[in-house]
C-alpha positions in Angstrom: -52.4 26.0 -41.4 -50.4 28.1 -38.9 -48.6 26.0 -36.3 -46.7 27.2 -33.3 -44.1 25.0 -31.7 -42.7 25.4 -28.2 -39.3 23.8 -27.7 -36.1 23.8 -29.8 -34.7 20.4 -28.9 -34.3 17.7 -31.5 -38.0 16.7 -31.2 -39.2 20.2 -31.7 -36.9 20.8 -34.6 -37.9 17.6 -36.4 -41.5 18.6 -35.8 -40.9 22.0 -37.4 -39.1 20.3 -40.3 -41.8 17.7 -41.0 -44.8 20.0 -40.5 -43.2 22.6 -42.9 -42.7 19.8 -45.5 -46.4 19.0 -45.1 -47.4 22.5 -46.0 -47.9 24.1 -42.6 -46.7 27.7 -41.8 -44.5 26.9 -38.8 -43.0 29.1 -36.1 -40.9 27.6 -33.4 -40.1 29.3 -30.1 -37.0 28.3 -28.0 -36.4 29.9 -24.6 -32.6 29.8 -25.1 -30.4 28.4 -27.8 -31.5 25.6 -30.2 -30.3 22.1 -29.1 -28.6 23.5 -26.0 -30.4 21.5 -23.4 -31.3 17.8 -23.2 -30.6 17.2 -26.9 -26.9 18.3 -26.4 -26.3 15.7 -23.7 -27.0 12.3 -25.2 -24.6 9.3 -25.5 -24.1 10.2 -29.2 -25.8 7.0 -30.3 -28.4 6.3 -32.9 -29.7 3.0 -31.6 -32.7 0.8 -31.3 -32.1 0.3 -27.5 -31.0 -3.3 -27.0 -31.7 -3.0 -23.3 -35.3 -1.9 -24.0 -36.1 -5.4 -25.2 -36.0 -6.6 -21.5 -38.9 -4.2 -20.9 -40.7 -5.7 -23.9 -40.8 -2.3 -25.6 -40.6 -4.0 -29.0 -42.6 -1.4 -30.9 -40.2 1.3 -29.8 -37.1 -0.8 -30.6 -38.4 -1.7 -34.1 -39.2 2.0 -34.8 -35.8 3.1 -33.5 -33.9 0.6 -35.5 -35.7 1.7 -38.7 -34.9 5.3 -37.9 -31.3 4.4 -37.1 -31.1 3.1 -40.6 -32.6 6.2 -42.0 -30.1 8.6 -40.3 -27.2 6.4 -41.4 -28.3 6.3 -45.0 -29.4 9.9 -45.5 -26.8 11.8 -43.4 -23.6 9.8 -43.7 -21.4 12.9 -43.2 -22.4 13.1 -39.6 -23.3 9.5 -38.7 -21.4 6.1 -38.8 -21.8 2.5 -38.0 -20.2 1.5 -34.7 -19.2 -2.0 -33.6 -20.1 -2.7 -30.0 -18.8 -5.5 -27.8 -21.1 -7.2 -25.3 -18.8 -9.3 -23.1 -20.1 -12.3 -21.0 -18.6 -12.6 -17.5 -19.3 -15.5 -15.2 -20.4 -13.1 -12.4 -22.7 -11.2 -14.7 -26.4 -10.8 -14.0 -27.4 -12.0 -17.5 -26.4 -15.4 -18.7 -25.0 -15.9 -22.2 -28.2 -17.4 -23.6 -30.2 -14.4 -22.5 -27.8 -12.0 -24.2 -27.9 -14.2 -27.3 -31.7 -14.2 -27.4 -31.8 -10.4 -27.0 -29.4 -9.9 -29.9 -31.3 -12.3 -32.1 -34.5 -10.3 -31.4 -32.5 -7.1 -32.1 -31.5 -8.4 -35.5 -35.0 -9.6 -36.3 -36.7 -6.3 -35.3 -34.3 -4.4 -37.5 -35.4 -6.5 -40.5 -34.4 -4.9 -43.8 -33.1 -1.9 -41.9 -30.3 -3.9 -40.3 -26.7 -2.7 -40.5 -25.0 -6.0 -39.7 -25.9 -9.1 -37.8 -24.5 -9.9 -34.4 -21.8 -12.6 -34.0 -20.1 -14.6 -31.3 -16.4 -14.4 -30.5 -14.7 -17.8 -30.0 -13.4 -18.3 -26.5 -9.8 -18.8 -27.7 -10.0 -15.5 -29.5 -11.2 -13.4 -26.6 -7.7 -12.2 -25.4 -6.5 -11.2 -28.8 -9.8 -9.6 -29.8 -10.3 -7.5 -26.7 -6.8 -6.6 -25.4 -8.2 -3.6 -23.3 -10.5 -5.7 -21.2 -9.7 -7.6 -18.0 -10.0 -11.3 -18.9 -10.5 -12.8 -15.4 -14.0 -14.3 -15.5 -14.5 -13.5 -19.1 -16.3 -16.5 -20.7 -17.4 -15.2 -24.0 -18.5 -12.1 -26.0 -20.8 -10.9 -28.7 -20.3 -8.2 -31.3 -23.2 -6.2 -32.7 -23.7 -2.9 -34.5 -25.5 0.4 -33.8 -25.2 3.9 -35.1 -23.1 6.8 -33.8 -23.6 10.5 -34.5 -21.7 13.8 -34.3 -24.6 15.2 -32.2 -23.8 18.9 -32.9 -23.3 18.6 -36.6 -26.3 16.3 -37.1 -28.4 18.7 -35.1 -27.3 21.6 -37.2 -28.2 19.6 -40.3 -31.7 19.2 -39.0 -31.9 22.9 -38.3 -30.9 23.5 -41.9 -33.6 21.2 -43.1 -36.2 22.9 -41.0 -35.2 26.4 -42.2 -35.0 25.2 -45.9 -38.5 23.8 -45.6 -39.7 27.3 -44.5 -39.9 27.0 -40.7 -39.1 30.1 -38.6 -36.9 29.3 -35.6 -36.9 31.9 -32.9 -34.3 31.7 -30.1 -34.1 33.5 -26.8 -37.9 33.7 -26.6 -39.3 32.1 -23.5 -43.0 31.0 -23.7 -45.1 31.8 -20.6 -48.4 30.3 -21.6 -50.0 28.0 -24.2 -53.7 27.7 -24.8 -56.1 25.1 -26.0 -57.4 27.9 -28.2 -54.1 28.1 -30.1 -52.6 31.0 -28.3 -48.9 31.3 -27.4 -47.8 34.0 -25.0 -44.0 34.6 -25.3 -41.3 37.2 -24.5 -42.0 39.1 -27.7 -45.8 39.2 -27.4 -48.7 37.0 -28.1 -49.6 35.0 -31.3 -52.6 33.1 -32.4 -52.1 29.8 -34.2 -54.4 27.1 -35.7 -52.5 24.6 -33.7 -49.9 24.7 -30.9 -47.4 21.9 -30.3 -45.8 21.8 -26.8 -42.7 19.7 -27.2 -40.7 21.4 -24.4 -39.0 18.2 -23.2 -38.7 18.1 -19.4 -40.7 21.3 -19.2 -43.8 20.2 -21.1 -45.9 19.4 -18.0 -44.9 22.5 -16.1 -45.8 24.7 -19.1 -49.2 23.0 -19.4 -49.8 23.4 -15.6 -49.1 27.1 -15.5 -51.3 27.4 -18.6 -54.2 25.7 -16.8 -54.1 22.6 -19.0 -54.5 19.2 -17.4 -52.2 16.5 -18.7 -53.0 12.8 -18.6 -49.3 11.9 -18.7 -46.7 12.9 -16.1 -42.9 12.9 -16.4 -40.0 11.7 -14.3 -37.1 14.0 -14.6 -34.0 11.8 -14.7 -30.4 13.1 -15.0 -28.1 11.2 -17.2 -24.4 12.1 -16.7 -21.3 11.2 -18.8 -17.6 11.6 -18.4 -15.0 11.7 -21.1 -11.5 10.3 -20.8 -8.5 11.6 -22.7 -7.7 8.2 -24.2 -8.8 6.2 -27.1 -10.9 3.0 -27.0 -10.9 0.5 -29.8 -14.7 0.0 -30.2 -17.9 0.5 -28.2 -18.6 -1.6 -25.1 -22.0 -2.3 -23.5 -21.4 -3.5 -19.9 -23.3 -4.2 -16.7 -22.6 -1.9 -13.8 -20.9 -4.2 -11.2 -23.4 -5.6 -8.8 -26.4 -4.2 -10.7 -28.6 -5.0 -13.6 -28.1 -1.5 -15.0 -25.9 -1.2 -18.1 -23.6 1.5 -19.3 -21.6 2.4 -22.4 -17.9 2.9 -23.1 -17.7 4.5 -26.5 -15.0 5.9 -28.8 -15.8 9.5 -29.6 -13.7 12.1 -31.3 -10.4 10.3 -30.4 -11.5 10.0 -26.7 -13.6 7.7 -24.5 -17.1 8.5 -23.6 -18.6 6.8 -20.5 -22.2 6.9 -19.5 -24.9 7.1 -18.5 -26.3 7.5 -15.0 -30.0 7.6 -14.0 -30.7 10.0 -11.1 -34.0 11.6 -10.4 -33.8 15.3 -9.7 -36.1 18.3 -9.4 -36.9 20.2 -12.6 -35.3 23.4 -11.4 -32.1 22.0 -9.9 -28.9 22.6 -11.7 -28.2 19.8 -14.2 -24.6 18.7 -13.7 -22.5 15.6 -13.3 -22.1 15.2 -9.5 -19.0 14.0 -7.7 -20.9 10.8 -6.9 -21.8 10.1 -10.5 -18.2 10.8 -11.6 -16.9 8.2 -9.1 -19.6 5.8 -10.0 -18.8 5.9 -13.7 -15.0 5.7 -13.1 -15.5 2.6 -10.8 -17.6 0.9 -13.4 -15.1 1.6 -16.1 -12.1 0.4 -14.0 -13.9 -2.8 -13.1 -13.6 -4.0 -16.7 -10.5 -2.3 -18.2 -7.0 -3.3 -17.5 -5.6 0.2 -17.6 -7.3 2.1 -14.8 -8.4 5.7 -15.1 -8.5 8.3 -12.4 -9.9 11.8 -11.9 -6.9 13.3 -13.7 -7.8 11.3 -16.9 -11.3 13.0 -17.1 -11.1 15.8 -19.7 -14.8 16.6 -19.9 -18.1 15.8 -18.3 -21.7 16.7 -19.1 -25.3 15.9 -18.0 -28.8 16.2 -19.4 -32.3 16.0 -17.9 -34.3 13.3 -19.6 -38.1 13.5 -19.7 -39.3 9.9 -19.1 -43.0 9.1 -18.8 -43.8 8.1 -15.2 -44.1 4.4 -15.2 -41.8 2.8 -12.6 -40.2 3.4 -9.3 -36.8 2.5 -10.7 -35.8 5.0 -13.5 -33.9 2.1 -15.2 -37.2 0.3 -15.6 -39.2 3.3 -16.8 -40.6 3.2 -20.3 -38.7 5.0 -23.0 -41.8 5.3 -25.1 -43.3 8.7 -26.0 -46.9 9.9 -26.0 -48.8 12.5 -27.9 -51.8 14.1 -26.2 -54.3 16.5 -27.7 -56.6 19.0 -26.0 -58.5 21.4 -28.3 -55.9 23.2 -30.4 -53.0 22.1 -28.2 -50.9 19.0 -28.9 -48.5 18.0 -26.1 -45.6 15.6 -26.5 -44.2 13.5 -23.6 -40.9 11.8 -23.8 -38.9 11.1 -27.0 -35.4 10.2 -28.0 -32.8 11.5 -30.5 -33.0 8.4 -32.7 -36.8 8.5 -33.0 -37.3 12.3 -33.3 -38.2 12.1 -37.0 -40.7 9.3 -36.5 -42.3 11.2 -33.7 -42.5 14.3 -35.9 -44.3 12.3 -38.6 -46.9 11.2 -36.0 -47.4 14.9 -35.0 -48.0 15.6 -38.7 -50.7 12.9 -38.8 -52.2 14.3 -35.6 -52.4 17.8 -37.2 -53.9 16.4 -40.5 -56.4 14.3 -38.5 -57.5 17.5 -36.7 -58.0 19.3 -40.0 -60.3 16.5 -41.3 
């Protein structure tokens, strides 16, 4: 079966890899450079999504935890286990019992794919265990584990797997139309496929619309920005934004400190960048918790990505992180998707393709 894929982000590349392994003849079209858009601007985590438990997205969390384990086991050169501190402050929006319950569920959902159970830190050990944190109001803390990746190197590994399996990956080739008849019109001409997979990330709905294809799902385009400080941090931290229920990460990365992320709706065609307001927001959140304050001069890098979230809530922070697969004739469209679950999503696409054959 000849399959054409539109979109060279991590979900498209994993789809190309898995479809090629299943025996399909795969050609992928990317309008620019592989992995250069949304997939290059994540928080560098391979995680189940502890905060998704609050939204009761238990299926997604379980799948992501299983996939986290797969990446860590099979690509250890570009992934690692990361210890993360979840401190409990008296003024926090979530009481200690709620955090404890969430962590217990996180461990349980991981099952045999767990990489270390959470544990409590004794109150008398808080100051010695977390010397970088401000201790006023600190009443306790938990430690748990997630995965971290070298995003660029892991992405190149996936590209290598896709090519080794036989997929053709074509860069600098924008697609102008996809059809329910299996046609892809692109910068180099027009090709006919047995099946087309539109996995263009934030642009999936727009491509369907200009192609005259109606989609049952719609996307919110949410910008997530990060800043990088030129200093080291001893472990990861998952923290509440002061005065909000939103959480953010402070993470060690390549000898520096990665802080993020924000959630700001924006138009699909606006420039994706970390705004001055987001930079100040992340700095203020960091400085609320850490005893050595950071300023603008400490920021050595910043980046932002446009995340395709399925429209489900007025507040982007409450929007579902689930993904969806929709089929119309010989066109399969993918809505949403995360780095951690890209391989699992690709396997579902393979099942959809095989179902269509039979």
